[in-house]
Residue, then its C-alpha position, 0 to 999 in steps of 0.5 A: m519509460l518510468l520516472i521515479v522521483g524522490l522528494g527532498n531538499p538539496g544540501a547537507k543541512y537537510q540530508g538527514n531530515r524526515h522531509n528527505i525520506g524520498f531522496m533516501a528511498v531513491d538513493a537506496i534504489y540507486r545503490r541496489h541496481s545498475f544505474s548511470p552515474w548521477s548527472k545534472k539535468f531538469k533542475a535535478e540529479i538524475a540517473e538512468g537504468e533499466l528495471g523490469g524490462q523498462k527504462v527507468l530515470l531516477i530523479k531528485p529535484q534540486t529546486f527545494m521542495n516547494l518547486s519540485g514540480e518545475s523539475v518533474g514537469e520539465a523531465m515529463r515534457f522532454y520525454k513526452l510522458q504522461p502522469s501515469d509514467i511517474v512515481v513520486v516517493y515522499d514523506e507522509l505525516d498522517l502515516p505512522a513511521g514505517k508504514a507505506r501506501l501507494k496509490t494513483g491520484g488523490g489530494h496533496g494533503g498539505h505537502n508542498g512538493i506534491k502541490s507543486i507537482d500537481a500544478h506542473c504535471g497533473k494529478e494522475y501519477r502514482r504516489l508512494r507515501l512513506g510514513i514519518g509519523h505525526p508529532g501530535a500537535k500542529e505547532l510541532v510539525h515544522n520542527h518534526v518534518l525538518g528534524d533528522f531521523a533518530k538513531v532508533d529509526r534505523d530499525w525500520l528505515e533500513p528494512l523499508f529501504d531494503a524491501l523497496a530496493d529489492n522489489t523496485d521491479m514490482l514498482v516498474r511493472g505496476e504490481d503495487s499491492q505485491l510491493m506493499n505486501k513485501i514492505a509490510l512483511a519486511l517491517g514485521g507487519k501482515a500482508e495487506a492483501e490477505t485472502p479472506k477466510p471463507e465464512k462457515k455456512p449455517p446448516a441448510a434450513k429444512s423445508h416447511i414440509h420436512q419440518a411438518r413431517n418431523h415436528n407436527q406428527p402426532k406420537i402414537p401411544e405404545t401402551g394402553p387401550m388406544a395402543e391395543m386398538l391401533k395394533r389390532m387395526f394396523g399391526k402385523k398378524d402373529n404367525 
């Protein structure tokens, strides 16, 4: 079983916030696939379904961001799961808007939701970070994170959510690099796992013997007394 957790804050007040991009991503997955109606359990909204031949539980903690780990930890213990059975989707200030990164483990980077999940579940779960960009100054971060996405952001939000929802089975199967490529291509970028072009090999160096034969051989004169003498010694006899 896989838990796909989207992070955000509950309530209409926060619905369009950049901080709620995790909720938005999980909602996109829910709309695209066959899941049960949302219900309340584990201090969260949950929905059950099956993807990639595996049972999947979508979770949107309703504890507010800073206590997200209480909800996820409760679900993990109920189903007797390991941190490796969890994927958490959340906002990342240090990634440009429209960029995504997926990895296992790592630090919380100052994200209070991740800090809480680390405390309740351990650190070795998969983290799908969705970039929201940095406002440029520390004092602007709070309003940026808790501010709504602008209308122009739909140009990258919609392709991002579509690519994630269309390829959630890759997430379930652990095909992380393939999923990242799908998202990058959907947003007009290049696939992140490109095959490097083979380097052109320089011409093979000639051996020192070969070089000596070609470059150190004295030239035989073609005219003059020496040429006549060599011709008499080694030349062919006229018929």
